[in-house]
N, C-alpha and C positions, 0 to 999 in steps of 0.2 A: 336223314339227320334232322334233329330238332334244334330250334333256336337256343334252348337252354343247355345244349351239350358243349358249347364253346367254353374253353377254359383259358384263363390268363396264362400265357407262356406256351399255349398249344400252337401247333403249326397246322395250317390248312392251306387251301388254294382256291383260286377262282380264275376267271378268264384273263386277269392281269398277271397271275403268277402266284408263287408261294408267299405266304405271309405268316407272321407271328402275332398273336393277340397280346396287346400291351395293357389294355384296360377294358373293362365292361361297365357300362353305365345304363341300366334299364334295357331298352331295346337297341341301343347303339354299342358299338365296340370300336376301340382305337386299335389299328393294326399297323405293322411295319412290314413292307414287302422286302424281299431279298435285295432289291435294288437300293433300299434305304428310304424310299418314299413312304410317308405315313398318310393314313386316311381314316376317316370315320365311316364305318359301314353299318348297315342295318342288319341285325342278327338274323331275323326271320328270312330276309331275302338271301343272305349268304348260306343259310341252312338249305334253302331250296337249290342254290347253285351247287353246293357240295353233294346233295342227293343226286342231282342230274349227272355230275361228273362220275360218281360211283356207279350209277346205272349204265352210263356209256362205257365205262371200263369193264364192267361185268359182261356187257353184251359183245365186247370185242373178242371174247373167247368163244369158240364153237362149243356147242353143248356136246356132252358125251366124251370129253377127254378123260382118260384114266387119271387117277391120282398121280401127282408128280409130273405130269406132262404139261401143265399150264405154264411153268417157267420156261420150258423148252420152246413152246409155241410163242410166248412173249418175246424171247430172245430172237427167234427167227423173224418175227414181225419187225423188231427193231433193226435188224440187219437189212431187211428189205427196204424199210423206210429211209435208212441212212444212205443207201446206194441209189434209190430211185428206180432201179430196173433189175431184172434177173436174166441171167443167161438161160436160153431155152431148156438146157438140160436140168438146171436148177428148178425151173418152173415145173418140169415133169416130176422130179423127185419130191418137191414140196407137195404137189398135188397127191402123189401116192402116199406120202407120210401122213397127210391130213386124213385121207380116206382110211388108212390103216388105224389111225388113232381113234376114229369113231366107230371102228368095228367092221369096216368093209373088207371082204375077203376076196383076194385076187385069185382068179382061176386061169390056168393056161389052156 
């Protein structure tokens, strides 16, 4: 993301959370976080933060997932993250599904 891509009324996020851009003045922008707090941020730095977040999210998905499987994979990761642990049978099934999603062929 580039510093000039921020738009007034646009929603973005950083390490503090999601925010809305209220005003842009040169290299600075005034934002309001979802918590209600307002802050002046440097546009170029926030563009770097957004780029890093986008790269991290893109790398969270394994490569080679067929079209339409990314949402399923993300949902599964969300369930795992919310529960903190998996039953051993679920671990086995998840491993097999991931291997199948990237083209691994099971042989008996």
